[in-house]
C-alpha positions as CSV (number, residue, x, y, z in Angstrom):
1,X,-40.7,-1.9,15.1
2,X,-40.0,-1.0,11.4
3,X,-39.2,-3.4,8.6
4,X,-35.5,-2.6,8.8
5,X,-35.4,-3.7,12.4
6,X,-37.3,-6.9,11.6
7,X,-35.0,-7.8,8.8
8,X,-31.8,-7.1,10.8
9,X,-33.2,-9.2,13.7
10,X,-33.8,-12.1,11.3
11,X,-30.3,-11.7,9.9
12,X,-28.8,-11.7,13.4
13,X,-30.7,-14.9,14.3
14,X,-29.4,-16.5,11.1
15,X,-25.8,-15.5,11.9
16,X,-26.1,-16.8,15.4
17,X,-27.4,-20.2,14.2
18,X,-24.6,-20.4,11.7
19,X,-22.1,-19.6,14.3
20,X,-23.4,-22.2,16.7
21,X,-23.4,-24.8,13.9
22,X,-19.8,-23.9,13.1
23,X,-18.7,-24.2,16.7
24,X,-20.5,-27.6,17.1
25,X,-18.5,-28.8,14.0
26,X,-15.2,-27.6,15.5
27,X,-14.9,-24.7,13.1
28,X,-14.6,-21.0,13.5
29,X,-16.8,-18.5,11.7
30,X,-14.9,-15.5,10.3
31,X,-16.5,-12.6,8.6
32,X,-14.0,-11.1,6.2
33,X,-13.3,-11.0,2.4
34,X,-10.5,-13.6,2.7
35,X,-9.4,-16.1,5.3
36,X,-7.3,-14.1,7.8
37,X,-6.0,-17.1,9.8
38,X,-2.7,-18.7,9.2
39,X,-2.9,-21.7,6.8
40,X,-0.7,-23.8,4.7
41,X,0.1,-22.7,1.2
42,X,-1.6,-25.9,-0.1
43,X,-5.1,-24.8,1.2
44,X,-7.5,-23.3,-1.2
45,X,-7.6,-19.5,-1.3
46,X,-11.2,-18.8,-0.4
47,X,-12.9,-15.5,-1.3
48,X,-16.0,-14.3,0.5
49,X,-18.3,-11.4,-0.6
50,X,-21.5,-9.9,0.6
51,X,-23.9,-10.0,-2.4
52,X,-26.7,-7.4,-2.7
53,X,-29.6,-7.6,-5.1
54,X,-31.5,-4.5,-6.2
55,X,-35.0,-5.4,-7.5
56,X,-36.0,-3.6,-10.7
57,X,-39.3,-3.4,-12.6
58,X,-38.4,-2.3,-16.1
59,X,-35.5,-1.6,-18.5
60,X,-35.5,2.1,-17.7
61,X,-34.8,1.4,-14.0
62,X,-32.1,-1.2,-14.9
63,X,-30.3,1.3,-17.0
64,X,-30.3,4.2,-14.4
65,X,-29.7,2.1,-11.3
66,X,-26.9,0.1,-13.0
67,X,-25.2,3.3,-14.2
68,X,-25.4,4.9,-10.8
69,X,-23.8,2.0,-9.1
70,X,-21.1,1.9,-11.8
71,X,-20.5,5.6,-11.2
72,X,-20.3,5.2,-7.4
73,X,-18.3,2.0,-7.6
74,X,-14.9,3.3,-6.4
75,X,-16.4,5.1,-3.4
76,X,-18.6,2.1,-2.4
77,X,-15.7,-0.3,-2.8
78,X,-13.4,1.9,-0.6
79,X,-16.1,1.9,2.0
80,X,-16.6,-1.9,2.1
81,X,-13.0,-3.1,2.1
82,X,-12.6,-5.7,4.8
83,X,-9.8,-8.1,3.8
84,X,-6.3,-6.6,4.7
85,X,-5.1,-9.8,6.4
86,X,-4.6,-13.0,4.4
87,X,-3.4,-16.3,5.9
88,X,-2.1,-14.6,9.0
89,X,-0.1,-11.9,7.2
90,X,-0.9,-8.2,6.8
91,X,-1.3,-7.3,3.2
92,X,-0.5,-4.1,1.3
93,X,-4.1,-3.9,0.1
94,X,-7.2,-3.1,2.0
95,X,-9.1,-5.7,0.0
96,X,-7.0,-8.7,-0.8
97,X,-10.2,-10.3,-2.1
98,X,-10.7,-7.8,-4.8
99,X,-7.0,-7.8,-5.7
100,X,-7.0,-11.6,-6.2
101,X,-10.5,-12.0,-7.5
102,X,-10.3,-13.8,-10.9
103,X,-13.9,-12.9,-11.8
104,X,-14.0,-9.1,-11.2
105,X,-14.5,-6.9,-14.2
106,X,-15.3,-3.3,-14.7
107,X,-19.0,-2.6,-15.5
108,X,-19.4,-0.8,-18.8
109,X,-21.6,2.2,-19.4
110,X,-25.1,1.2,-20.4
111,X,-26.6,3.8,-22.7
112,X,-29.7,1.8,-23.2
113,X,-30.9,-1.5,-21.8
114,X,-31.7,-3.6,-24.9
115,X,-30.5,-6.8,-26.4
116,X,-28.5,-4.8,-29.0
117,X,-26.6,-2.8,-26.4
118,X,-26.0,-5.9,-24.2
119,X,-24.5,-7.7,-27.2
120,X,-22.2,-4.7,-27.9
121,X,-20.9,-4.9,-24.3
122,X,-20.4,-8.6,-24.6
123,X,-18.4,-8.2,-27.8
124,X,-16.3,-5.5,-26.0
125,X,-15.7,-7.9,-23.1
126,X,-14.7,-10.7,-25.4
127,X,-12.2,-8.3,-27.1
128,X,-10.7,-6.9,-23.8
129,X,-11.0,-9.9,-21.5
130,X,-11.7,-12.9,-23.7
131,X,-14.9,-13.2,-21.8
132,X,-18.5,-12.6,-22.8
133,X,-20.3,-13.4,-19.5
134,X,-21.6,-10.1,-18.0
135,X,-22.3,-11.9,-14.7
136,X,-18.7,-11.4,-13.8
137,X,-18.9,-7.6,-13.9
138,X,-18.7,-5.9,-10.5
139,X,-22.3,-4.6,-11.1
140,X,-24.3,-7.2,-13.0
141,X,-27.5,-5.9,-14.7
142,X,-28.6,-9.4,-15.8
143,X,-29.3,-11.3,-12.6
144,X,-32.5,-12.7,-14.3
145,X,-31.5,-12.3,-18.0
146,X,-34.3,-14.4,-19.5
147,X,-36.9,-12.3,-17.8
148,X,-35.3,-8.9,-18.7
149,X,-34.4,-9.3,-22.3
150,X,-37.4,-11.3,-23.4
151,X,-39.9,-8.9,-21.9
152,X,-41.3,-11.6,-19.6
153,X,-43.2,-10.0,-16.7
154,X,-42.5,-11.1,-13.2
155,X,-45.4,-12.2,-11.0
156,X,-46.4,-10.5,-7.8
157,X,-44.0,-11.5,-5.0
158,X,-41.9,-13.4,-7.5
159,X,-39.4,-15.5,-5.4
160,X,-36.6,-14.7,-7.9
161,X,-37.5,-11.2,-9.3
162,X,-35.3,-9.4,-11.9
163,X,-32.5,-7.5,-10.1
164,X,-29.2,-5.7,-10.4
165,X,-26.5,-7.7,-8.6
166,X,-23.7,-6.0,-6.6
167,X,-20.6,-8.2,-6.4
168,X,-17.8,-6.0,-5.2
169,X,-18.4,-5.9,-1.5
170,X,-16.2,-7.7,1.0
171,X,-18.0,-9.7,3.7
172,X,-18.7,-7.5,6.7
173,X,-18.5,-8.4,10.4
174,X,-21.0,-5.9,11.8
175,X,-24.8,-6.0,11.4
176,X,-24.9,-2.2,12.0
177,X,-22.4,-1.6,9.2
178,X,-24.3,-3.9,6.8
179,X,-27.6,-2.1,7.7
180,X,-26.0,1.3,6.8
181,X,-24.7,-0.1,3.5
182,X,-28.2,-1.3,2.6
183,X,-29.7,2.1,3.3
184,X,-27.2,3.8,1.0
185,X,-28.0,1.2,-1.7
186,X,-31.7,1.8,-1.2
187,X,-31.2,5.6,-1.6
188,X,-29.2,5.0,-4.8
189,X,-32.0,2.8,-6.2
190,X,-34.6,5.5,-5.4
191,X,-32.4,8.1,-7.2
192,X,-32.2,5.8,-10.2
193,X,-36.0,5.2,-10.3
194,X,-36.5,9.0,-10.0
195,X,-34.4,9.5,-13.1
196,X,-36.2,6.8,-14.9
197,X,-39.6,8.3,-14.2
198,X,-38.5,11.7,-15.5
199,X,-36.7,10.3,-18.5
200,X,-33.3,11.6,-17.5
201,X,-30.0,9.7,-18.1
202,X,-26.7,9.9,-16.4
203,X,-23.7,11.4,-18.3
204,X,-21.0,9.0,-19.3
205,X,-18.1,8.6,-16.8
206,X,-15.1,7.1,-18.8
207,X,-14.1,3.5,-18.0
208,X,-10.4,4.5,-17.5
209,X,-11.2,6.8,-14.7
210,X,-13.5,4.3,-12.8
211,X,-11.0,1.5,-13.3
212,X,-8.1,3.6,-12.0
213,X,-10.1,4.7,-8.9
214,X,-11.3,1.2,-8.4
215,X,-7.7,0.0,-8.2
216,X,-6.9,2.8,-5.7
217,X,-10.0,1.8,-3.7
218,X,-9.1,-1.8,-3.1
219,X,-5.5,-0.9,-2.5
220,X,-5.9,1.9,0.1
221,X,-9.6,1.7,1.1
222,X,-10.8,5.0,2.7
223,X,-7.4,6.5,2.6
224,X,-7.1,6.4,-1.2
225,X,-6.8,9.6,-3.2
226,X,-9.2,9.5,-6.1
227,X,-8.5,11.2,-9.4
228,X,-11.3,13.2,-11.0
229,X,-12.6,12.7,-14.5
230,X,-11.0,15.1,-16.9
231,X,-14.1,15.2,-19.1
232,X,-16.3,16.1,-16.1
233,X,-13.9,18.7,-15.0
234,X,-14.1,20.5,-18.3
235,X,-17.9,20.5,-18.4
236,X,-18.4,21.1,-14.6
237,X,-19.4,24.8,-14.9
238,X,-21.7,24.2,-17.8
239,X,-23.4,21.3,-16.1
240,X,-23.9,23.2,-12.9
241,X,-25.5,26.1,-14.8
242,X,-27.5,24.3,-17.4
243,X,-27.6,20.5,-16.8
244,X,-28.9,20.6,-13.2
245,X,-31.3,23.4,-14.0
246,X,-32.8,21.4,-16.8
247,X,-32.9,18.3,-14.7
248,X,-34.9,20.1,-12.0
249,X,-37.6,21.6,-14.2
250,X,-40.0,19.1,-12.6
251,X,-39.0,18.8,-9.0
252,X,-40.6,16.0,-7.1
253,X,-41.3,15.1,-3.5
254,X,-37.7,14.2,-2.6
255,X,-36.2,17.7,-2.2
256,X,-34.6,18.1,-5.6
257,X,-33.6,21.7,-4.8
258,X,-31.3,20.5,-2.1
259,X,-29.8,17.8,-4.4
260,X,-29.1,20.4,-7.0
261,X,-26.4,22.0,-4.9
262,X,-24.6,18.7,-4.2
263,X,-22.0,17.4,-6.6
264,X,-19.5,14.6,-6.8
265,X,-15.7,15.2,-6.5
266,X,-15.5,14.9,-10.3
267,X,-17.4,18.2,-10.6
268,X,-14.7,20.1,-8.6
269,X,-12.0,18.8,-11.0
270,X,-9.4,18.0,-8.3
271,X,-8.2,14.9,-6.5
272,X,-10.1,13.9,-3.4
273,X,-9.7,11.6,-0.4
274,X,-12.0,8.6,-0.9
275,X,-13.7,9.0,2.4
276,X,-14.6,12.6,1.5
277,X,-15.8,11.5,-2.0
278,X,-18.1,9.0,-0.2
279,X,-19.6,11.7,1.9
280,X,-20.2,13.9,-1.1
281,X,-22.1,11.0,-2.8
282,X,-24.2,10.5,0.4
283,X,-25.0,14.2,0.4
284,X,-26.4,13.9,-3.1
285,X,-28.6,11.1,-1.7
286,X,-29.9,13.0,1.4
287,X,-33.3,13.8,-0.1
288,X,-34.0,10.1,-0.7
289,X,-32.7,9.1,2.7
290,X,-34.9,11.7,4.3
291,X,-38.0,10.5,2.4
292,X,-37.8,7.1,4.1
293,X,-37.7,8.9,7.5
294,X,-34.2,7.5,8.3
295,X,-32.9,8.2,11.8
296,X,-29.4,9.7,11.5
297,X,-28.1,7.1,13.9
298,X,-28.6,4.3,11.4
299,X,-26.0,5.8,9.1
300,X,-23.4,6.6,11.7
301,X,-21.5,3.4,11.4
302,X,-20.8,4.3,7.8
303,X,-20.2,8.1,7.9
304,X,-18.9,9.0,11.3
305,X,-15.3,8.0,10.6
306,X,-15.1,9.7,7.2
307,X,-16.8,12.8,8.6
308,X,-14.3,13.0,11.5
309,X,-11.5,12.6,9.0
310,X,-12.9,15.4,6.8
311,X,-12.7,17.6,9.9
312,X,-9.0,16.8,10.3
313,X,-9.4,14.2,13.1
314,X,-7.3,11.0,13.3
315,X,-9.7,8.1,13.3
316,X,-10.6,4.7,11.8
317,X,-12.8,4.8,8.7
318,X,-13.9,1.1,8.3
319,X,-13.2,-2.4,9.4
320,X,-10.2,-2.8,7.1
321,X,-8.4,0.0,9.0
322,X,-9.5,-1.5,12.3
323,X,-8.1,-4.9,11.4
324,X,-4.8,-3.3,10.3
325,X,-4.5,-1.3,13.5
326,X,-5.3,-4.2,15.8
327,X,-3.0,-6.6,13.9
328,X,-0.1,-4.1,14.0
329,X,-0.6,-3.3,17.7
330,X,-0.8,-7.0,18.7
331,X,2.3,-7.9,16.7
332,X,4.2,-5.0,18.4
333,X,3.1,-6.0,21.9
334,X,3.0,-9.8,21.6
335,X,5.5,-11.2,19.1
336,X,4.2,-14.5,17.7
337,X,0.7,-13.4,18.3
338,X,-1.9,-15.8,16.8
339,X,-4.8,-14.1,15.1
340,X,-7.1,-17.1,15.7
341,X,-6.8,-16.7,19.4
342,X,-8.6,-13.4,19.4
343,X,-10.8,-13.4,16.3
344,X,-14.4,-13.7,17.1
345,X,-17.3,-12.5,14.9
346,X,-20.2,-13.9,17.0
347,X,-23.3,-11.9,16.3
348,X,-24.1,-11.9,20.0
349,X,-21.3,-9.5,20.7
350,X,-22.1,-5.7,20.4
351,X,-20.7,-4.3,17.1
352,X,-17.5,-2.4,17.3
353,X,-19.0,0.7,15.9
354,X,-21.8,0.9,18.4
355,X,-19.8,3.4,20.4
356,X,-20.5,6.0,17.8
357,X,-24.0,6.5,19.1
358,X,-22.4,8.7,21.8
359,X,-21.0,11.2,19.2
360,X,-24.1,12.4,17.4
361,X,-23.0,16.1,17.4
362,X,-20.0,15.3,15.1
363,X,-22.3,15.3,12.1
364,X,-25.1,17.7,12.5
365,X,-25.9,17.7,8.8
366,X,-27.1,14.1,9.0
367,X,-28.7,14.6,12.4
368,X,-31.4,16.6,10.7
369,X,-32.7,13.4,9.1
370,X,-34.1,12.3,12.4
371,X,-36.4,15.3,12.7
372,X,-37.2,16.1,9.0
373,X,-39.9,14.6,6.9
374,X,-40.1,14.0,3.1
375,X,-39.5,17.0,0.9
376,X,-38.2,19.2,3.7
């Protein structure tokens, strides 16, 4: 049994224990970004996120990993939307949590991780938002600020190591979906560390474009139409001919030649469906996913819906779309339907997306992962 299976087994036990404690107290455990059950207007509007922490070891890694998650923010947000129902009512947004979140701010480009640059970003946030606390950004590079900026070295197996915090993910109700998310985050981190080792930096993607696509992502989820960066569109041909060639002068063990031919939707200079944009990002990460000997099946909960949609099939892309579909169907068939009578997120039940294991042939590109080794 590999470490991923051990971790997910422990996570499953923890969720089961929490679910049993909630039932013993006469409560109901619901895994969603907001409370989907009907409540009075006087009740507090609770928001629930899945927080992920990416451990980092030096300022070079912080800069690259942070900027990568900033660049991928709209696609990852669209993937993770899971709060379309609020207080028993179907919302117009796929993520009501991100729509109503009072402490969600766009991460700014980090050209260098230093106290000078951090202070510049804080001044910018004070000017734009009347706020100087970077911990409220959707991607927070300062989870352990005193260790990072003072140069204090963490000890081996530090219980609270320096890390980059991801704050934009709705709470998920499937362990298999969470597992697939973590694998993608791990691949992004490996990509960032690879850039740091070789001394390469990411080009700047303008704040306006990320902010606009972020709004489209939490509104429409995996059905959003993302707008490409005008700056990237103008430099696309030059980057493909010169930038990537220069970046791959020192190819390493992760199959850089394959990654050279994979580009984001910004490089094509045209609007793209968010689910397809997500797949294009994952294709850029394939060398790193392959290097950890990842069975293709572990990513299926995340990519099967978007891949079928790219092939022109009608399907559900994530749990926000599933909630919307089930809510609409139940309301049509059973007027006065109570969501609480059917909502159950017990970890003992099989995940909804477990059925995708029977459709491996629908994405042969990822299926090669199960038989290919590092650098192939």
